[in-house]
TIMI-2910 file (N, C-alpha, C, CB; in pm, 1 decimal, decimal comma, always signed):
<rs>
+----------+----------+----------+----------+----------+----------+----------+----------+----------+----------+----------+----------+------+
!      n_x !      n_y !      n_z !     ca_x !     ca_y !     ca_z !      c_x !      c_y !      c_z !     cb_x !     cb_y !     cb_z ! resn !
+----------+----------+----------+----------+----------+----------+----------+----------+----------+----------+----------+----------+------+
!    +82,8 !   -118,1 !     +0,0 !     +0,0 !     +0,0 !     +0,0 !    +87,6 !   +125,0 !     +0,0 !    -94,4 !     -0,5 !   +120,6 !  Unk !
!    +67,8 !   +217,6 !    -92,4 !   +144,5 !   +341,7 !    -89,4 !   +113,1 !   +421,2 !    +36,8 !   +115,2 !   +426,1 !   -214,3 !  Unk !
!   +211,8 !   +492,9 !    +85,5 !   +193,0 !   +576,4 !   +203,1 !   +321,2 !   +591,4 !   +281,2 !    +85,2 !   +519,2 !   +291,7 !  Unk !
!   +320,4 !   +683,3 !   +374,7 !   +437,9 !   +711,9 !   +456,5 !   +435,1 !   +622,3 !   +580,1 !   +442,9 !   +862,6 !   +497,1 !  Unk !
!   +539,5 !   +540,3 !   +595,3 !   +550,0 !   +448,2 !   +708,1 !   +669,0 !   +487,7 !   +793,0 !   +563,1 !   +301,4 !   +660,0 !  Unk !
!   +660,1 !   +462,2 !   +921,9 !   +766,5 !   +497,9 !  +1014,8 !   +832,1 !   +372,2 !  +1070,3 !   +711,9 !   +585,1 !  +1129,2 !  Unk !
!   +967,6 !   +374,3 !  +1073,7 !  +1041,9 !   +269,9 !  +1144,1 !  +1131,2 !   +341,8 !  +1245,4 !  +1126,9 !   +179,0 !  +1044,0 !  Unk !
!  +1216,5 !   +269,6 !  +1311,7 !  +1302,0 !   +329,8 !  +1414,4 !  +1397,5 !   +434,5 !  +1356,8 !  +1381,7 !   +221,6 !  +1485,2 !  Unk !
!  +1445,0 !   +415,3 !  +1233,8 !  +1547,6 !   +504,5 !  +1178,3 !  +1508,6 !   +579,1 !  +1052,1 !  +1668,3 !   +426,6 !  +1150,1 !  Unk !
!  +1401,3 !   +535,9 !   +985,3 !  +1364,7 !   +600,2 !   +857,8 !  +1214,6 !   +620,9 !   +845,4 !  +1414,3 !   +516,8 !   +740,3 !  Unk !
!  +1181,7 !   +717,9 !   +758,0 !  +1046,9 !   +733,5 !   +705,1 !  +1051,9 !   +668,1 !   +567,9 !  +1000,2 !   +886,9 !   +698,2 !  Unk !
!   +957,0 !   +581,9 !   +538,4 !   +955,0 !   +511,2 !   +410,5 !   +826,0 !   +546,6 !   +337,9 !   +967,4 !   +356,5 !   +430,6 !  Unk !
!   +840,0 !   +594,2 !   +214,6 !   +722,9 !   +622,0 !   +132,7 !   +718,3 !   +518,9 !    +21,6 !   +726,1 !   +767,2 !    +75,1 !  Unk !
!   +626,2 !   +427,2 !    +32,8 !   +613,4 !   +319,7 !    -64,4 !   +536,6 !   +368,8 !   -186,0 !   +543,6 !   +197,7 !     -2,2 !  Unk !
!   +596,3 !   +353,1 !   -303,4 !   +536,3 !   +395,2 !   -428,8 !   +465,8 !   +277,5 !   -495,5 !   +642,7 !   +454,7 !   -522,4 !  Unk !
!   +525,4 !   +159,8 !   -485,7 !   +470,6 !    +41,7 !   -552,7 !   +489,2 !    -80,6 !   -464,8 !   +537,8 !    +20,0 !   -690,2 !  Unk !
!   +405,7 !   -179,0 !   -485,6 !   +411,1 !   -304,2 !   -411,1 !   +539,4 !   -379,4 !   -446,5 !   +286,4 !   -391,5 !   -440,9 !  Unk !
!   +615,9 !   -423,3 !   -347,0 !   +739,9 !   -496,6 !   -375,8 !   +718,2 !   -624,4 !   -456,5 !   +809,2 !   -531,0 !   -246,9 !  Unk !
!   +598,7 !   -682,4 !   -451,3 !   +570,2 !   -804,9 !   -526,3 !   +576,0 !   -783,3 !   -677,5 !   +433,6 !   -858,6 !   -487,7 !  Unk !
!   +571,8 !   -658,0 !   -720,3 !   +576,4 !   -624,0 !   -863,6 !   +716,5 !   -643,9 !   -921,9 !   +531,4 !   -478,4 !   -885,2 !  Unk !
!   +817,4 !   -656,5 !   -834,8 !   +957,2 !   -654,7 !   -878,1 !  +1028,2 !   -786,5 !   -852,0 !  +1031,2 !   -543,2 !   -808,7 !  Unk !
!  +1131,4 !   -812,0 !   -934,4 !  +1209,1 !   -934,5 !   -917,9 !  +1344,7 !   -909,3 !   -853,6 !  +1228,2 !  -1001,5 !  -1051,6 !  Unk !
!  +1391,3 !   -784,7 !   -857,1 !  +1524,7 !   -751,1 !   -807,8 !  +1521,5 !   -606,9 !   -757,6 !  +1633,9 !   -770,2 !   -919,6 !  Unk !
!  +1608,1 !   -575,0 !   -659,6 !  +1609,1 !   -440,2 !   -602,1 !  +1749,5 !   -383,5 !   -595,2 !  +1547,3 !   -441,3 !   -463,2 !  Unk !
!  +1757,4 !   -249,9 !   -602,6 !  +1882,5 !   -174,2 !   -582,4 !  +1847,9 !    -53,3 !   -496,4 !  +1948,4 !   -129,8 !   -720,7 !  Unk !
!  +1942,9 !    -12,1 !   -412,8 !  +1923,7 !   +109,6 !   -334,3 !  +2021,5 !   +213,4 !   -387,4 !  +1944,9 !    +83,7 !   -180,0 !  Unk !
!  +1969,5 !   +334,4 !   -406,5 !  +2050,8 !   +443,7 !   -460,1 !  +2033,9 !   +565,9 !   -370,2 !  +2010,7 !   +477,2 !   -607,8 !  Unk !
!  +2144,8 !   +631,4 !   -338,5 !  +2139,4 !   +751,9 !   -256,7 !  +2109,2 !   +872,1 !   -345,7 !  +2272,4 !   +772,5 !   -179,5 !  Unk !
!  +2007,4 !   +949,9 !   -306,9 !  +1970,7 !  +1069,2 !   -383,2 !  +2035,7 !  +1194,1 !   -326,9 !  +1819,9 !  +1086,4 !   -385,2 !  Unk !
!  +2060,3 !  +1194,6 !   -199,7 !  +2117,1 !  +1311,5 !   -133,6 !  +2131,1 !  +1281,7 !    +13,6 !  +2030,1 !  +1437,4 !   -156,2 !  Unk !
!  +2169,3 !  +1382,8 !    +88,7 !  +2191,5 !  +1363,9 !   +231,4 !  +2062,2 !  +1318,6 !   +300,3 !  +2244,0 !  +1494,0 !   +295,3 !  Unk !
!  +2065,7 !  +1196,0 !   +351,4 !  +1952,3 !  +1142,2 !   +424,2 !  +1839,7 !  +1087,2 !   +338,8 !  +1898,6 !  +1245,5 !   +510,7 !  Unk !
!  +1859,4 !  +1080,0 !   +207,6 !  +1751,9 !  +1033,2 !   +118,6 !  +1804,8 !   +922,5 !    +27,2 !  +1694,7 !  +1151,1 !    +33,6 !  Unk !
!  +1733,6 !   +811,4 !    +27,5 !  +1765,9 !   +699,4 !    -61,2 !  +1637,7 !   +653,7 !   -128,3 !  +1833,4 !   +581,5 !    +16,9 !  Unk !
!  +1655,1 !   +589,9 !   -243,7 !  +1541,2 !   +526,1 !   -310,0 !  +1573,7 !   +379,4 !   -331,5 !  +1507,7 !   +596,1 !   -445,4 !  Unk !
!  +1471,0 !   +299,8 !   -335,2 !  +1484,6 !   +159,6 !   -373,3 !  +1427,4 !   +148,4 !   -513,3 !  +1411,3 !    +62,2 !   -271,6 !  Unk !
!  +1509,6 !   +100,5 !   -605,2 !  +1465,1 !    +75,5 !   -742,3 !  +1436,1 !    -73,1 !   -756,2 !  +1572,2 !   +122,2 !   -846,9 !  Unk !
!  +1329,7 !   -105,6 !   -824,8 !  +1295,6 !   -244,8 !   -847,1 !  +1288,7 !   -275,0 !   -995,6 !  +1163,5 !   -279,0 !   -779,8 !  Unk !
!  +1341,3 !   -390,7 !  -1033,7 !  +1330,7 !   -435,4 !  -1172,6 !  +1196,7 !   -506,2 !  -1187,5 !  +1450,4 !   -530,1 !  -1212,9 !  Unk !
!  +1112,8 !   -452,1 !  -1274,9 !   +977,7 !   -503,4 !  -1293,5 !   +984,0 !   -646,2 !  -1347,3 !   +897,0 !   -412,4 !  -1389,3 !  Unk !
!   +906,2 !   -733,9 !  -1285,0 !   +902,5 !   -874,6 !  -1328,1 !   +865,9 !   -884,5 !  -1475,5 !   +801,9 !   -955,2 !  -1243,1 !  Unk !
!   +940,4 !   -968,0 !  -1548,8 !   +911,6 !   -991,5 !  -1689,9 !   +950,5 !   -877,8 !  -1782,1 !   +768,1 !  -1019,0 !  -1706,5 !  Unk !
!  +1035,6 !   -785,7 !  -1735,3 !  +1076,8 !   -673,2 !  -1819,7 !  +1218,2 !   -629,5 !  -1782,5 !   +978,0 !   -554,5 !  -1805,6 !  Unk !
!  +1273,6 !   -539,3 !  -1862,2 !  +1405,1 !   -482,1 !  -1832,8 !  +1392,2 !   -345,8 !  -1765,7 !  +1487,8 !   -469,8 !  -1961,2 !  Unk !
!  +1269,6 !   -303,4 !  -1737,3 !  +1242,3 !   -170,4 !  -1683,7 !  +1263,7 !   -166,3 !  -1531,6 !  +1098,7 !   -128,0 !  -1718,1 !  Unk !
!  +1327,4 !    -58,2 !  -1485,4 !  +1346,5 !    -33,8 !  -1343,0 !  +1257,5 !    +82,9 !  -1302,3 !  +1496,7 !     -4,6 !  -1309,8 !  Unk !
!  +1191,4 !    +71,3 !  -1188,1 !  +1103,9 !   +175,8 !  -1137,0 !  +1133,4 !   +199,9 !   -990,0 !   +955,8 !   +138,4 !  -1157,3 !  Unk !
!  +1094,4 !   +317,1 !   -942,0 !  +1110,3 !   +346,6 !   -799,9 !  +1007,2 !   +266,1 !   -722,2 !  +1095,0 !   +499,5 !   -771,5 !  Unk !
!  +1055,7 !   +191,9 !   -622,6 !   +966,6 !   +114,8 !   -537,2 !   +935,2 !   +193,8 !   -409,9 !  +1029,5 !    -22,3 !   -502,4 !  Unk !
!  +1037,8 !   +261,6 !   -351,7 !  +1010,4 !   +344,8 !   -235,2 !  +1119,9 !   +449,6 !   -213,9 !   +996,6 !   +257,6 !   -110,8 !  Unk !
!  +1086,3 !   +548,3 !   -132,4 !  +1179,3 !   +651,5 !    -86,3 !  +1205,5 !   +624,8 !    +61,1 !  +1122,2 !   +797,5 !   -109,6 !  Unk !
!  +1331,0 !   +641,6 !   +103,6 !  +1366,1 !   +627,1 !   +244,3 !  +1432,8 !   +756,1 !   +290,5 !  +1459,6 !   +503,8 !   +267,1 !  Unk !
!  +1375,2 !   +818,0 !   +392,1 !  +1427,2 !   +943,1 !   +445,9 !  +1474,5 !   +917,9 !   +589,0 !  +1319,0 !  +1056,1 !   +441,3 !  Unk !
!  +1603,5 !   +940,8 !   +611,3 !  +1662,9 !   +916,1 !   +742,7 !  +1606,1 !  +1012,1 !   +846,1 !  +1815,8 !   +929,7 !   +736,4 !  Unk !
!  +1572,0 !   +958,3 !   +963,4 !  +1516,2 !  +1041,9 !  +1069,7 !  +1617,4 !  +1141,8 !  +1125,0 !  +1464,7 !   +954,8 !  +1181,8 !  Unk !
!  +1744,9 !  +1116,6 !  +1103,7 !  +1845,2 !  +1214,2 !  +1148,2 !  +1832,4 !  +1343,6 !  +1069,9 !  +1987,1 !  +1157,3 !  +1133,0 !  Unk !
!  +1791,2 !  +1336,7 !   +944,2 !  +1773,1 !  +1454,5 !   +858,8 !  +1628,2 !  +1502,4 !   +856,5 !  +1819,0 !  +1423,6 !   +717,0 !  Unk !
!  +1534,4 !  +1410,8 !   +877,7 !  +1390,5 !  +1440,7 !   +874,2 !  +1329,3 !  +1388,5 !  +1003,8 !  +1320,3 !  +1376,0 !   +747,6 !  Unk !
!  +1343,1 !  +1465,1 !  +1112,2 !  +1306,3 !  +1415,1 !  +1244,9 !  +1157,0 !  +1388,1 !  +1267,2 !  +1351,8 !  +1511,8 !  +1346,0 !  Unk !
!  +1070,9 !  +1449,9 !  +1186,4 !   +928,6 !  +1424,3 !  +1207,3 !   +857,3 !  +1403,6 !  +1073,6 !   +863,8 !  +1540,4 !  +1284,9 !  Unk !
!   +735,0 !  +1356,5 !  +1083,7 !   +653,7 !  +1323,5 !   +966,3 !   +635,8 !  +1445,6 !   +875,3 !   +516,3 !  +1269,7 !  +1010,1 !  Unk !
!   +617,7 !  +1563,6 !   +933,4 !   +595,3 !  +1684,7 !   +854,3 !   +717,5 !  +1718,6 !   +768,0 !   +561,8 !  +1802,8 !   +946,8 !  Unk !
!   +838,6 !  +1704,5 !   +823,8 !   +960,7 !  +1727,4 !   +744,6 !   +968,9 !  +1630,0 !   +626,6 !  +1086,4 !  +1712,8 !   +833,7 !  Unk !
!   +936,6 !  +1504,3 !   +654,2 !   +941,6 !  +1402,2 !   +548,9 !   +837,1 !  +1432,0 !   +441,0 !   +918,3 !  +1260,9 !   +608,8 !  Unk !
!   +715,8 !  +1465,2 !   +482,4 !   +609,9 !  +1496,5 !   +385,9 !   +645,9 !  +1617,9 !   +301,0 !   +477,4 !  +1521,3 !   +458,4 !  Unk !
!   +704,9 !  +1718,0 !   +363,3 !   +743,0 !  +1839,5 !   +290,8 !   +846,3 !  +1807,3 !   +182,0 !   +799,5 !  +1945,3 !   +388,7 !  Unk !
!   +948,4 !  +1728,1 !   +215,7 !  +1050,4 !  +1691,2 !   +116,2 !   +985,7 !  +1611,0 !     +3,3 !  +1165,5 !  +1609,1 !   +182,3 !  Unk !
!   +902,9 !  +1512,9 !    +40,0 !   +837,0 !  +1430,2 !    -61,7 !   +748,8 !  +1515,3 !   -152,3 !   +753,2 !  +1319,8 !     +4,7 !  Unk !
!   +675,6 !  +1608,1 !    -92,9 !   +588,4 !  +1695,2 !   -170,5 !   +668,7 !  +1774,2 !   -273,7 !   +512,0 !  +1790,6 !    -78,0 !  Unk !
!   +777,4 !  +1836,0 !   -230,6 !   +860,7 !  +1915,0 !   -322,6 !   +924,1 !  +1826,2 !   -428,7 !   +970,3 !  +1990,2 !   -245,2 !  Unk !
!   +978,1 !  +1713,0 !   -385,7 !  +1048,3 !  +1624,5 !   -479,3 !   +951,5 !  +1562,7 !   -580,2 !  +1122,3 !  +1513,6 !   -402,8 !  Unk !
!   +838,7 !  +1512,9 !   -532,7 !   +744,5 !  +1446,1 !   -623,0 !   +681,8 !  +1544,7 !   -720,2 !   +635,2 !  +1375,3 !   -543,2 !  Unk !
!   +657,1 !  +1668,3 !   -676,7 !   +605,8 !  +1768,9 !   -770,1 !   +708,1 !  +1798,0 !   -879,2 !   +569,5 !  +1898,7 !   -695,4 !  Unk !
!   +836,1 !  +1802,6 !   -842,8 !   +942,0 !  +1824,3 !   -942,1 !   +946,8 !  +1707,3 !  -1040,3 !  +1079,7 !  +1842,2 !   -872,7 !  Unk !
!   +931,0 !  +1584,6 !   -989,8 !   +930,3 !  +1465,9 !  -1076,8 !   +812,7 !  +1471,1 !  -1174,2 !   +923,5 !  +1336,5 !   -992,3 !  Unk !
!   +697,3 !  +1509,6 !  -1123,8 !   +578,6 !  +1518,6 !  -1209,6 !   +600,4 !  +1623,1 !  -1318,2 !   +452,8 !  +1553,4 !  -1126,3 !  Unk !
!   +658,8 !  +1737,7 !  -1281,7 !   +684,6 !  +1842,2 !  -1380,6 !   +781,6 !  +1792,7 !  -1487,5 !   +740,5 !  +1968,2 !  -1312,4 !  Unk !
!   +883,5 !  +1716,9 !  -1445,0 !   +978,5 !  +1659,4 !  -1540,5 !   +906,7 !  +1566,9 !  -1638,1 !  +1090,0 !  +1582,7 !  -1466,6 !  Unk !
!   +817,5 !  +1483,4 !  -1585,6 !   +743,0 !  +1392,4 !  -1673,1 !   +653,3 !  +1469,1 !  -1768,3 !   +659,6 !  +1294,9 !  -1590,4 !  Unk !
!   +588,9 !  +1573,9 !  -1719,1 !   +504,0 !  +1654,2 !  -1806,3 !   +586,6 !  +1722,1 !  -1914,7 !   +427,3 !  +1758,6 !  -1725,1 !  Unk !
!   +703,5 !  +1774,7 !  -1877,4 !   +791,7 !  +1835,8 !  -1976,4 !   +834,7 !  +1732,4 !  -2079,7 !   +914,9 !  +1898,0 !  -1908,3 !  Unk !
!   +867,6 !  +1610,4 !  -2034,0 !   +908,9 !  +1503,4 !  -2123,5 !   +794,2 !  +1467,8 !  -2217,6 !   +954,2 !  +1379,4 !  -2043,3 !  Unk !
!   +672,2 !  +1461,8 !  -2162,5 !   +555,8 !  +1430,6 !  -2245,1 !   +535,5 !  +1538,7 !  -2350,5 !   +429,4 !  +1416,2 !  -2158,0 !  Unk !
!   +551,3 !  +1665,4 !  -2309,9 !   +537,7 !  +1776,0 !  -2405,3 !   +644,2 !  +1764,8 !  -2513,6 !   +548,5 !  +1912,7 !  -2333,0 !  Unk !
!   +766,2 !  +1733,0 !  -2473,5 !   +875,1 !  +1717,7 !  -2570,8 !   +841,6 !  +1605,1 !  -2668,1 !  +1010,1 !  +1689,1 !  -2499,1 !  Unk !
!   +792,9 !  +1492,8 !  -2616,8 !   +758,1 !  +1380,3 !  -2703,6 !   +644,6 !  +1416,6 !  -2798,1 !   +719,5 !  +1258,6 !  -2620,1 !  Unk !
!   +546,9 !  +1493,4 !  -2749,5 !   +435,5 !  +1534,9 !  -2835,2 !   +487,8 !  +1626,1 !  -2946,4 !   +325,3 !  +1607,4 !  -2751,9 !  Unk !
!   +575,7 !  +1720,1 !  -2911,8 !   +634,4 !  +1808,7 !  -3013,1 !   +711,1 !  +1725,3 !  -3114,7 !   +727,9 !  +1914,6 !  -2947,5 !  Unk !
!   +790,4 !  +1629,6 !  -3067,5 !   +870,2 !  +1545,3 !  -3156,8 !   +779,2 !  +1462,3 !  -3247,7 !   +963,3 !  +1452,6 !  -3075,1 !  Unk !
!   +670,1 !  +1406,9 !  -3190,4 !   +577,0 !  +1327,8 !  -3271,6 !   +516,6 !  +1412,7 !  -3383,2 !   +465,1 !  +1269,0 !  -3183,4 !  Unk !
!   +476,3 !  +1534,7 !  -3349,3 !   +418,0 !  +1623,3 !  -3450,3 !   +521,1 !  +1660,9 !  -3557,1 !   +362,2 !  +1750,3 !  -3384,0 !  Unk !
!   +643,4 !  +1687,1 !  -3514,5 !   +750,1 !  +1722,4 !  -3607,2 !   +777,1 !  +1607,8 !  -3705,0 !   +878,2 !  +1758,3 !  -3530,1 !  Unk !
!   +787,2 !  +1486,2 !  -3650,8 !   +812,7 !  +1368,8 !  -3736,0 !   +695,7 !  +1346,9 !  -3831,5 !   +836,1 !  +1241,7 !  -3649,4 !  Unk !
!   +572,3 !  +1360,3 !  -3781,4 !   +455,7 !  +1345,4 !  -3869,4 !   +458,2 !  +1448,5 !  -3981,6 !   +325,5 !  +1358,7 !  -3788,9 !  Unk !
!   +490,2 !  +1572,2 !  -3947,1 !   +498,2 !  +1677,6 !  -4049,7 !   +606,6 !  +1644,6 !  -4151,5 !   +526,3 !  +1815,4 !  -3984,7 !  Unk !
!   +720,7 !  +1598,2 !  -4104,5 !   +831,2 !  +1562,1 !  -4194,0 !   +788,4 !  +1449,5 !  -4288,8 !   +955,8 !  +1519,0 !  -4112,2 !  Unk !
!   +720,6 !  +1348,6 !  -4234,5 !   +675,4 !  +1236,5 !  -4317,6 !   +576,0 !  +1285,8 !  -4422,7 !   +611,0 !  +1125,8 !  -4230,2 !  Unk !
!   +482,3 !  +1372,1 !  -4382,2 !   +384,0 !  +1425,9 !  -4477,6 !   +453,7 !  +1504,8 !  -4588,2 !   +281,2 !  +1515,9 !  -4404,9 !  Unk !
!   +551,2 !  +1588,1 !  -4550,4 !   +626,0 !  +1666,1 !  -4649,5 !   +702,3 !  +1572,1 !  -4742,2 !   +723,7 !  +1764,8 !  -4579,9 !  Unk !
!   +760,5 !  +1467,4 !  -4685,7 !   +834,6 !  +1370,4 !  -4766,7 !   +742,5 !  +1300,7 !  -4865,5 !   +903,4 !  +1266,7 !  -4677,1 !  Unk !
!   +621,1 !  +1267,4 !  -4820,1 !   +525,4 !  +1202,0 !  -4908,9 !   +486,4 !  +1295,2 !  -5023,1 !   +400,3 !  +1157,9 !  -4830,8 !  Unk !
!   +463,4 !  +1422,4 !  -4992,4 !   +427,4 !  +1520,5 !  -5095,3 !   +542,3 !  +1536,5 !  -5193,1 !   +391,2 !  +1656,8 !  -5031,8 !  Unk !
!   +664,6 !  +1551,8 !  -5141,2 !   +782,1 !  +1568,2 !  -5227,5 !   +802,7 !  +1445,8 !  -5315,2 !   +907,6 !  +1594,0 !  -5143,4 !  Unk !
!   +786,7 !  +1328,8 !  -5255,6 !   +803,7 !  +1205,1 !  -5330,2 !   +697,8 !  +1194,9 !  -5440,3 !   +795,6 !  +1083,4 !  -5235,6 !  Unk !
!   +575,0 !  +1229,7 !  -5408,8 !   +465,3 !  +1224,4 !  -5505,4 !   +490,2 !  +1324,5 !  -5619,7 !   +329,5 !  +1254,4 !  -5435,1 !  Unk !
!   +536,1 !  +1444,8 !  -5587,5 !   +565,9 !  +1545,3 !  -5690,3 !   +678,3 !  +1499,2 !  -5780,9 !   +602,7 !  +1678,9 !  -5625,8 !  Unk !
!   +780,0 !  +1437,8 !  -5724,6 !   +892,0 !  +1385,4 !  -5804,3 !   +845,8 !  +1274,4 !  -5896,4 !  +1003,9 !  +1334,1 !  -5713,2 !  Unk !
!   +753,6 !  +1189,3 !  -5848,0 !   +701,3 !  +1081,7 !  -5933,3 !   +623,7 !  +1138,9 !  -6051,4 !   +611,1 !   +987,0 !  -5851,7 !  Unk !
!   +545,7 !  +1245,1 !  -6026,7 !   +467,3 !  +1308,7 !  -6133,5 !   +558,7 !  +1372,9 !  -6238,2 !   +372,2 !  +1415,0 !  -6074,3 !  Unk !
!   +669,0 !  +1431,5 !  -6196,0 !   +763,3 !  +1495,9 !  -6290,3 !   +828,9 !  +1392,0 !  -6379,4 !   +872,0 !  +1575,6 !  -6214,1 !  Unk !
!   +851,6 !  +1272,1 !  -6326,4 !   +917,2 !  +1165,3 !  -6404,8 !   +823,0 !  +1107,3 !  -6508,6 !   +967,4 !  +1053,2 !  -6312,5 !  Unk !
!   +692,4 !  +1116,9 !  -6484,2 !   +595,0 !  +1055,6 !  -6575,2 !   +578,9 !  +1129,9 !  -6702,3 !   +463,5 !  +1044,3 !  -6510,3 !  Unk !
+----------+----------+----------+----------+----------+----------+----------+----------+----------+----------+----------+----------+------+
</rs>
């Protein structure tokens, strides 16, 4: 279940069920912050399984929530920017293909 959980030394924010993954890696993001990456079963894709915030740096739930709020909003903005970039690229490629088809068709007519 996603949510902020407390242990003796860390705040853990679970993003995805661990059963979804076949293998795990832990990566340090910054002072007092680590993520667990999981390799999705049946694929080569790695996704974030959880965030771990050390209580030495984030002594209470509010500090942990504040960091997660700022970080996750930044991640969402990055994804939205990436989606916008992909949409622009898709439109550009479609336009290029259409222009190529027109040019190719005009060249065929000139040869006839």
